C-alpha angles and dihedrals in degrees: 000000000000124000088252091054092045088054092051092046095046100041102029118015101041094048090043090052091049091049091049093047092047090051089060093058135046093221141009125176098199131010130180125182122190117187119195133180149091125298096242094053095045094047088048090059099260121115105205095203139000123185118193129190116188130177127189096011119166119201118187088334095313116126104220100189113206121348132188114193131185125185131174138199096015116183112209140169094260099167090055093045092053087055090055099261122137119277115256133187113237096191137024113271133202113231123198109212136193111188131178119194117191121208086249091056092052093044090053089048094057089083090057112102089219093061095037091052092045091053091047091048090048092053090045091053093046091051095038092141091061109101093200098054094105090060095057127103122193125195104200112215113168142021124190130187113208125170106294092347136090115200124198123188130184146129120274119205117199114174107312095341128091123186138164115264127198128189121187122184144168115225128217137158129228127193089353097281109049113090114207120202104199130180093026123181128177117192122187133140089223110086108254110182109218094027091116090079114125103192137029136182129210124192107218093189132256093275085077126071112176115189099178132026115166139164116210127167105302096346139086112204120198130178128173149095132283132185114235115201126207 
């Protein structure tokens, strides 16, 4: 890497990458960006490799814990960035991610509308045969990570009745993008037709390729690759 390129990386690209990454989250406690590559590629508008380490990031209310990201061959609008304009991706990129969610992270995320809605949608899909599912409201209270098991607890309100609900599930991944909840158990004193289901599959889409998804005591470990579009 020439002195000219080092200057561009140090004074322009690294700050622009940090600004772009910070714009994607509402909070991050610690953020490190490492740009690697040859001068010809970088000056031509392609960053050969970017490694990112973030701690304490919050995205749309979700506490993301610690994240390691690695992306390669990133095409950007370098002439505009040098002139002080925001960094933009010019082509889709594949990002390798290693994410660790603590139980504390997930508990803090329960208040986020994004996660609460996702959990409600999930229960609605699982109990699709129940004609009253659109009238439910669930106030999620607690999330626990036990070895091989994720446990969700809350209060379900249906009409004039409110009762505790608990969902416990094992989590596995198939073909990189099919999330398998097995064993799956739903407990609630309110009658929920369809709640005796013991397994459920969710297709996350082919832009996702998860290679590891593991529940250990107090921690959810996730490794994989995701396509990021401009």
